[in-house]
N, C-alpha and C positions, 0 to 999 in steps of 0.2 A: 829525595825520601818520599816527597809529594807525587802522588799519581795525578794522571790527568783528569781522573774522576774528582779528586779533591781539588785541582785548580779550577775546574769548571764551578763547582760549586762556590768556591771563593768569589768568582766572577759574578754569579748569579746574586750572592748576598751583596756584593758591591753596586751592581745595577739595580737592585730593589732599595738600597739606601740613596742611591743618586737619584732615581726617577721619585721616590717618595719625599725627598727633600725638596724637589723643584728646582734643583740645582741645574744651571745651564754651563758651567765650567767644566769641560772634560777632563782638563789637566788636573783639576782640584779632585776630581771623582777618582782618577788613575791614581793619584798620590794616595789616597786613603786606602785604595785596593792593594797598593804595593806596601803600605805600612801595615795592613792587617795580615800580610803573608810574613813580614819581617817579625811581627809581634808573635806570630805562631812559632817562630823558630826560637825567640827568646823563651817563651814557656817551655819549649822541648828542652832548652838548657835548665831552667828552673826546675823542672821535674828530675832530670838526671842529679842534679845539684842536691834536691831534696832526700833522693835515695841515699846518695853518699854521706850526706849530713847524718842520716839516721844511722848509718852504720858507723860513723865516727863517734857519734852520742852512745851507741851501743859500747863501743870499745872504752870510751871513757868512764861509763857506769861501772864496766868490769873491773878496770883498774883501780876505780875509787873504791869498790868492795873490799879489796885487797888490804885497804888502812883501817878496816873497821877494827874496834877495840877487841871484839872476839870473832874474828872471821872464821868462817866453816871452811871445810875441805874444799867445798865447791867454789866459794869466794877466793881461796888461795890457788886453785887450778880450774879457772872458768873454761867454759866450753866456748871458744874464741870464733866459732864457724861463721855465724851471721856478720860480727863484728869485723872480721877479716874475709869477708865474702870476696873472692878472686875477681868477679866481674866488676864489683863497685869499686874494687881496689885499683883495677886497670882504668876503670874511667877518671877516678878521683887523681890519679898521678898523670894524667894525659895532659900535655902542655897545651894542647888546642883546646881542651875542655876549660883548662884554669884560665885560661886567657878570654875565653868567652864568658867566665863567670866574672871576671874581672870587668870587662866591657858593659856588661848588664848590671854591675854593682850588686850582685847577688851576694848577700851575707845574712846568716840564719842567727846571729848572736842574739838579735832582738826577739827573736822567735823560737826560742828553745823550748816553750812549753807546747808549741805546735809540734815539733819534733819529738817531743817526749810522749805525747799523746799518740802519736804514729806507731812510735815503738812499741808500746803498751798494747795497742791494738795488733800488731804482729805478734807479739809473744803469747797473746790470748788466742792465736789462730790454731788449728788443728795442723795445718800445713808446717808452721814453725816447729810444732814438737816433732814432727815427722823428720823435718829436715835437720833438724839438730840432733836428733837420736841415731841417726845413721853412723854406723861403725867407722867408716871412712869416706869422708866427703871428695866429690869430684869437681871438675870444673863445670860439667854439664850438670851437676845437680845446683851448684851455685847459680847457674843461667836460670835454670828452671825456677828457683826460688824467685829470683829478681822478676821474672815474668809473671810469677803468680802475684806477687806483690802490685805489678802496674796493671795486670788485668782485673784483678778483684778487690784489693784494699783501696785502691785509689778511687775506684769507681763508687764505693761506700763512705770514704772519708770527707765528710761534707765540710768540716772544718778548714780543710786544705783549698776546697773549691770557693770558699767564701774569703779566704786569704787571697786568691786570684783576683777574685771579683773585685776587690778593694784595690789591688794592684793596677789593674787596667780594664777597661770596658771590652778591649780586644780579646781578653784571656776568657771572657765568659763563654762564647760559643765554640771556643776550640779545645776546651779543656779534654773530652773524650777522644778527639782527632789527635791530640798530642801523645795520649796513652797509646793509641795505634801506632803512631811513629815511634815511641819510645820501645815498645815491644818489637817492632820490626828492626830497628837499630840493635837491641840486645840479642834478637834471635840469631842475627848473622854475626856478632861479634865473636871472635876466637882469641886463642891464646896468643896468636902472632900481633894483636892488636897490643901497642905499648906507648909510651910516654910520647913519641913521635909520630904516633900515627894520626892523620888528619880525621876529623869528624865528617861524617856525611854532609853534603851539601843539600839544602831543602830543595832547589830546583836543579834539573839537569841542564847542561850549559853546551851540549852538541850544536854544532854551528850549522847544521843543516836546516833548510827554511822553517820545516814545521817540527822541528824536534828541539827547538830552543824553548824552555819554559817561559821564561821571562817574555820573550817576543810572543809567544802564544798567548799569554795572558794579556798582554797589552793592546794586541790586535784585536782578540775577542772582545775585549771591554770597549774599547774604542769604536770599531765597526758595528757592533749592537746598537750602539748609541746614533751613530750617524746614518744608519739605514733604518731606524726603529719606526719612522712613519710609513716608508715603504713596505716594510715587513708588516706593519700593522693594517694597511690597505689589502694585503695579499692574504693576510689570516682572516680578515673581515669578508673578504669575498670567498673564501672557502668554509665559512661557517653561516652559511645564509639563514639558518634557523635560529641564529643566536646574533644578539647585538653584542659588539666587541666589548662594551660597558659592563655586560652581564657575565663576562668569562672571567674566572679567576684571575687576578693580578699576575700570580706565579705561572700560570700556565701560559699566558701572553708572554711573560719574559723569557720562559724556557722555549717556546716556540721560535722566538726572535733569535735567541742564541743560537739554536739548532740550526736556522736558515742561514746566520751569519757563518757558522762553521761549515756548512755545506758548501757554500758557494766561495769562500775566501781562502780555505785551507785544501789546497789542491791534492794533497797527499794523503790526507785522512779518509779511509773508506767510508761509504755512505752508510754501510751497515753498522760500523763503528759509532759514528755521530747520532745515528737513530736510536740505537740500543742506550747508549749513554744516557740521552736525554729522558727517554721513556723511564729508565731507571730512577734518574735525579727526580722526576715528577712524583714518584712514589712517595718520596720522603720529606719533599718540600712543597706539595700542592695538597689539593682534595683527594677524597677517597677515588673519586671517579677520574683523575687525572690522567692515570695511566693510558687508559682506554680512549680518552678524547685526544690526547697528544699523538699517540699511536696513530689514530685515524687521520687527523688532520696532515701530519708530517708524512703518511703514506701518499695522499691524495696531492699534496704540494710537491713533492719528490717527482713524482710521475710527470706532473705538468712543468716543472722547471729543468728537468732534464730534457723534455721535448723541446723546450724552449731555448735550450743552450745555456741557461742560467746557472745549472751545475755541471760543471765540467771536471772530471777527475783524470789526473796524470800520473804517471808511475806506473811500474810494473805490476801487471794484474789488478789496475784500479780502475781502467776504462769503463766496465760494466760493473762496478761495485756499488 
């Protein structure tokens, strides 16, 4: 589920934490990196579980209303479209999902107020009214509504974000990324998904050298640290108008990661690596970082190709 962009960002965050802490134990830093990725998957399961629990809460409320002293016609014959949302029902009955819920000890019994408030938020939305008023609901309608909840209401529900912040420090930075992953999962979920269907893995596990995500993450992290001093000297020599200490810390880290990827991963095209790190610099460093990183990488790539430090192998990669 995670793209290589996401993996590069996780490595960048882990490297920043590693160097800022003054830690000299790579194994410990790598363990923290892998833990942060595992926690990302745990939060993904939490978010799916919260949606399923909200639908269950809605169903419980509607059933409860039937027992009123003077129930209305609507109480006795409620609209069950959200409570029995087909997408959330498929997820909630999936054995792999239930196994993960149990593994992470997810239980909302002590947090019913949080679920209730989210349900109220849903009911007050215009999208809910439109969804519930359709003459006949379809699987696609159910899917679109779940996507709306993730994309729009999760982003505005600060109580849920605060809840996760108290659960784990690792959940803080990944809240919006997990929303993206949940949307991606729901978007491609179809009617054939049943109780026996596997949930998607967070990392791809192809056995090709550069296509196994876990190895990619570990090698990129380790080699950037091991070659950090060499890359630092190379960057300093290419920025004669700047002292290395005056360059933004994130810019230096991004450049070091890029140089590691360019030299270590022989089958990843130069243009792919370069574009990835230039884009990452836009979001994780200063306003001028994109131009700076682009200019330095341009110069270094020319020099390193000429010296044989960058060598690409594989079909169509020799000159890429």
